[in-house]
C-alpha positions as CSV (number, residue, x, y, z in Angstrom):
1,M,97.9,59.4,126.8
2,A,94.6,61.3,127.1
3,E,96.4,64.1,128.8
4,K,98.9,64.5,125.9
5,E,96.0,64.7,123.5
6,Q,94.3,67.3,125.7
7,V,97.4,69.4,126.0
8,H,97.9,69.2,122.2
9,A,94.3,70.2,121.6
10,D,94.6,73.2,124.0
11,S,97.8,74.5,122.4
12,S,96.4,74.2,118.9
13,N,93.3,76.2,119.9
14,N,95.4,79.0,121.4
15,E,97.6,79.4,118.3
16,R,95.7,81.3,115.7
17,P,97.3,81.9,112.4
18,E,97.9,85.6,111.6
19,P,95.5,86.9,109.0
20,R,97.0,87.3,105.6
21,M,97.0,90.8,104.2
22,S,96.7,91.5,100.6
23,Q,99.4,93.7,99.0
24,S,97.1,96.7,99.0
25,Q,96.4,96.3,102.8
26,R,100.0,95.9,103.8
27,R,101.2,98.7,106.1
28,F,104.6,100.3,105.7
29,K,106.4,101.5,108.8
30,A,106.5,105.2,108.8
31,S,110.1,106.4,109.1
32,N,111.8,109.7,108.3
33,M,112.6,110.3,104.7
34,S,116.3,111.0,104.1
35,F,117.2,114.1,102.2
36,I,118.4,112.1,99.2
37,E,115.1,110.2,99.0
38,M,113.2,113.5,99.1
39,V,115.3,115.0,96.3
40,E,114.7,111.8,94.2
41,M,110.9,112.0,94.8
42,M,110.8,115.8,94.0
43,D,112.8,115.3,90.9
44,I,110.4,112.6,89.5
45,L,107.3,114.5,90.5
46,K,108.4,117.8,89.0
47,R,109.7,116.1,85.8
48,A,106.4,114.3,85.3
49,D,104.4,117.4,86.0
50,Y,102.6,115.8,89.0
51,N,100.6,119.0,89.7
52,G,99.4,119.3,86.1
53,K,100.5,122.8,85.6
54,H,101.3,122.3,81.9
55,G,97.8,121.7,80.7
56,P,94.6,119.8,81.3
57,Y,95.0,116.1,81.2
58,P,92.4,113.4,80.7
59,N,91.9,111.3,83.8
60,P,94.3,113.2,86.1
61,N,93.8,110.9,89.0
62,V,94.9,107.8,87.0
63,R,97.9,109.8,85.7
64,K,98.9,110.8,89.2
65,A,98.6,107.2,90.4
66,K,100.9,106.0,87.7
67,I,103.5,108.7,88.5
68,M,103.3,107.8,92.2
69,T,103.9,104.2,91.3
70,K,107.1,105.2,89.5
71,V,108.2,107.1,92.6
72,V,107.6,104.0,94.8
73,K,109.6,101.8,92.4
74,S,112.4,104.2,92.1
75,L,112.8,104.7,95.9
76,H,112.8,100.9,96.3
77,R,115.3,100.4,93.5
78,N,117.7,103.1,94.6
79,F,117.3,103.2,98.4
80,A,115.8,99.8,99.2
81,V,112.9,101.4,101.1
82,W,109.2,100.6,100.6
83,R,106.9,103.6,101.0
84,S,103.2,103.6,100.3
85,K,101.7,105.9,97.7
86,D,99.7,107.5,100.5
87,Q,102.8,108.3,102.5
88,L,104.5,109.8,99.5
89,R,101.4,111.8,98.5
90,K,101.1,113.3,102.0
91,H,104.8,114.1,102.1
92,W,104.5,115.8,98.7
93,S,101.6,117.8,99.9
94,D,103.4,118.8,103.1
95,L,106.5,119.9,101.1
96,K,104.3,122.0,98.8
97,L,102.7,123.8,101.7
98,R,106.1,124.5,103.3
99,E,107.4,125.9,100.0
100,Q,104.5,128.3,99.8
101,D,105.1,129.5,103.4
102,Q,108.7,130.5,102.6
């Protein structure tokens, strides 16, 4: 009987619950973006003037964060993929640099 309790105690010590991540800490698996997803993202960002070419805006960082939230929601709704704002921001930056090179 004591052995059962000992085995049970050892197994419970070895099993550690995985730490819970908040929504902001959740990591999204980086995968290649399809062409259609890219077109959708570019369309939203250009339509919303993400670069701010059409005038000075108050609180540009807040404005850009809201636009990027719309992009995340749109990609999830239309293509069922979750991408973080940082991933999309980096992808947008990369696309802009490629566009300048051509």
